[in-house]
C-alpha positions as CSV (number, residue, x, y, z in Angstrom):
1,M,0.0,0.0,0.0
2,E,3.0,2.3,0.6
3,E,3.9,2.3,-3.1
4,V,0.3,3.5,-4.0
5,W,0.1,6.4,-1.5
6,G,3.7,7.0,-0.4
7,L,5.6,10.0,-1.9
8,S,9.2,9.7,-3.1
9,A,9.9,13.3,-2.2
10,P,8.3,15.9,0.1
11,W,5.0,17.3,-1.1
12,W,6.4,20.8,-1.8
13,V,8.7,19.4,-4.4
14,F,5.7,18.3,-6.4
15,V,4.1,21.8,-6.1
16,L,7.4,23.4,-7.1
17,R,7.7,21.1,-10.1
18,A,4.2,21.8,-11.2
19,V,4.6,25.5,-11.0
20,L,7.9,25.4,-13.0
21,V,6.6,23.2,-15.7
22,Y,3.3,25.1,-15.9
23,V,5.1,28.4,-16.4
24,L,7.6,27.0,-18.9
25,V,4.9,25.3,-21.0
26,M,2.7,28.5,-20.9
27,V,5.7,30.6,-22.1
28,L,6.4,28.1,-24.9
29,V,2.8,28.1,-26.0
30,R,2.7,31.9,-25.8
31,V,5.9,32.2,-27.9
32,S,4.6,29.7,-30.5
33,G,1.9,32.3,-31.5
34,K,-1.8,32.6,-31.7
35,R,-2.2,30.7,-34.8
36,A,-0.8,27.6,-33.2
37,V,-3.4,27.8,-30.5
38,G,-6.5,28.7,-32.6
39,Q,-6.0,26.8,-35.8
40,F,-5.8,23.2,-34.4
41,T,-4.6,20.7,-37.0
42,P,-3.8,17.0,-36.6
43,F,-0.1,17.9,-36.3
44,D,-0.9,20.3,-33.4
45,L,-2.8,17.4,-31.7
46,V,0.3,15.2,-32.0
47,L,2.5,18.0,-30.7
48,L,0.2,18.5,-27.7
49,I,0.3,14.8,-26.9
50,L,4.1,14.7,-27.2
51,I,4.5,17.8,-25.0
52,G,2.3,16.2,-22.3
53,N,4.5,13.1,-22.5
54,A,7.7,15.1,-22.5
55,V,6.9,17.1,-19.4
56,Q,5.4,14.2,-17.4
57,N,8.7,13.2,-15.8
58,G,9.5,16.8,-15.1
59,L,6.2,17.0,-13.2
60,N,6.3,13.8,-11.2
61,G,10.1,13.2,-11.0
62,G,9.5,9.5,-11.4
63,D,7.0,9.3,-8.6
64,N,4.1,7.0,-9.5
65,S,2.0,7.4,-6.4
66,V,-1.6,8.4,-6.3
67,T,-0.8,11.1,-3.7
68,G,1.8,12.7,-6.0
69,A,-0.7,12.7,-8.9
70,L,-3.3,14.3,-6.7
71,I,-0.9,17.0,-5.5
72,L,0.2,17.7,-9.1
73,A,-3.4,17.8,-10.4
74,A,-4.5,20.1,-7.5
75,T,-1.6,22.4,-8.1
76,L,-2.2,22.7,-11.8
77,I,-5.9,23.4,-11.2
78,V,-5.0,26.1,-8.6
79,L,-2.5,27.6,-11.0
80,N,-5.0,27.7,-13.9
81,F,-7.6,29.3,-11.6
82,G,-5.0,31.8,-10.4
83,V,-4.0,32.8,-13.9
84,A,-7.7,33.1,-14.9
85,F,-8.4,35.2,-11.8
86,V,-5.5,37.6,-12.4
87,T,-6.2,38.0,-16.1
88,A,-9.9,38.7,-15.5
89,R,-8.9,41.6,-13.2
90,S,-5.8,43.0,-14.9
91,Q,-5.7,44.1,-18.5
92,R,-1.9,44.2,-18.4
93,A,-1.7,40.6,-17.1
94,E,-4.3,39.6,-19.7
95,R,-2.1,41.1,-22.5
96,I,1.0,39.3,-21.1
97,V,-0.7,35.9,-20.8
98,E,-3.1,36.0,-23.8
99,G,-1.6,38.6,-26.1
100,V,-3.6,41.1,-28.1
101,P,-5.7,40.8,-31.2
102,M,-3.9,41.7,-34.4
103,V,-5.3,43.6,-37.4
104,L,-4.8,41.4,-40.4
105,A,-6.8,43.5,-42.9
106,R,-8.5,46.9,-42.9
107,D,-10.6,48.7,-45.5
108,G,-9.9,46.0,-48.1
109,V,-6.1,46.0,-47.5
110,V,-4.6,42.7,-46.4
111,F,-1.4,43.2,-44.3
112,E,0.6,40.3,-45.6
113,D,3.6,41.1,-43.3
114,V,1.3,40.7,-40.3
115,L,0.0,37.4,-41.7
116,R,3.5,36.1,-42.0
117,R,4.6,37.4,-38.6
118,E,1.5,35.8,-36.9
119,L,2.0,32.5,-38.9
120,V,-1.4,32.8,-40.7
121,S,-1.3,31.5,-44.3
122,L,-3.1,33.4,-47.0
123,D,-5.3,30.2,-47.4
124,D,-6.3,30.4,-43.8
125,F,-7.2,34.1,-44.2
126,H,-9.3,33.4,-47.3
127,E,-11.0,30.5,-45.5
128,A,-12.0,33.0,-42.8
129,L,-13.4,35.2,-45.5
130,R,-15.4,32.3,-46.9
131,M,-16.7,31.4,-43.5
132,N,-18.1,35.0,-43.4
133,N,-19.6,34.7,-46.9
134,L,-17.1,37.1,-48.4
135,A,-15.4,36.4,-51.7
136,D,-12.9,39.2,-51.9
137,P,-10.7,41.0,-49.4
138,D,-12.0,44.3,-50.8
139,D,-15.2,43.6,-49.0
140,V,-13.5,43.5,-45.6
141,A,-13.8,46.5,-43.2
142,L,-11.7,44.8,-40.6
143,A,-10.2,41.3,-40.0
144,L,-8.7,40.5,-36.7
145,L,-6.6,37.6,-35.5
146,E,-8.1,37.1,-32.0
147,T,-6.1,36.1,-29.0
148,N,-7.6,32.6,-29.2
149,G,-6.2,32.2,-32.8
150,S,-9.5,32.6,-34.6
151,I,-10.0,35.2,-37.3
152,S,-12.9,37.6,-36.9
153,V,-14.1,39.4,-40.0
154,V,-16.3,42.5,-40.2
155,P,-17.7,43.0,-43.7
156,K,-17.9,46.6,-45.2
157,E,-21.7,46.2,-45.9
158,S,-24.5,47.1,-43.5
159,G,-22.5,49.6,-41.5
160,G,-19.5,47.4,-41.1
161,S,-17.0,50.3,-41.5
162,E,-18.6,52.1,-38.6
163,R,-18.5,49.0,-36.4
164,A,-14.9,48.4,-37.5
165,A,-13.9,51.9,-36.4
166,K,-15.5,51.3,-33.0
167,Y,-13.6,48.0,-32.6
168,L,-10.4,49.7,-33.7
169,S,-10.8,52.4,-31.1
170,R,-11.0,49.8,-28.3
171,L,-7.9,47.9,-29.4
172,P,-4.5,48.4,-27.8
173,R,-1.9,50.2,-30.0
174,K,0.1,47.0,-30.4
175,S,-2.8,45.5,-32.3
176,L,-2.8,48.1,-35.1
177,H,-0.8,47.6,-38.2
178,R,1.9,50.1,-38.6
179,R,4.0,50.1,-41.7
180,R,7.7,50.3,-40.9
181,R,9.3,53.4,-42.3
182,R,12.5,52.9,-44.3
183,P,15.2,55.5,-44.0
184,G,14.6,58.2,-46.6
185,S,11.0,57.2,-47.3
186,P,8.1,59.6,-46.8
187,Q,6.3,59.5,-43.5
188,S,3.4,57.0,-43.7
189,E,0.5,56.0,-41.5
């Protein structure tokens, strides 16, 4: 019975391991980009399973006891609740953990440099247009890559430009597409 319930290390080691692995995996997921989270493919599922397997020993340190598993599970749930609690009450924490929406297209102009930077293919962008019954980027008032990886599209028709302007006014400056100015070029937007 000792091998079922007995811990191979003090309980606080399991808590510390869970915190460290949780933070490291969150940072890796955050660095991988929004597209990796929102556009889930079979390859992403395989990656998720492999990451879970890869961090398992880092979490439990070779301990196979039920007590260790319960401590780890409870710690991960508390950590997840804590992150949700903090991000719900702090915009700054929310931006750090979840990122900000990114403008992919505005007034019919597709920002291909933003698509590349955010790892969104042109095919994925056009799929989002089709999902919103749009055939042409010229019909887009605003297209946003949301923090969950999905693409929201506001069509120009039926007051879409006014709605898009309201949405844009609520977005953080980091979300807005700014063209980089090359030395010697005229000042642009």
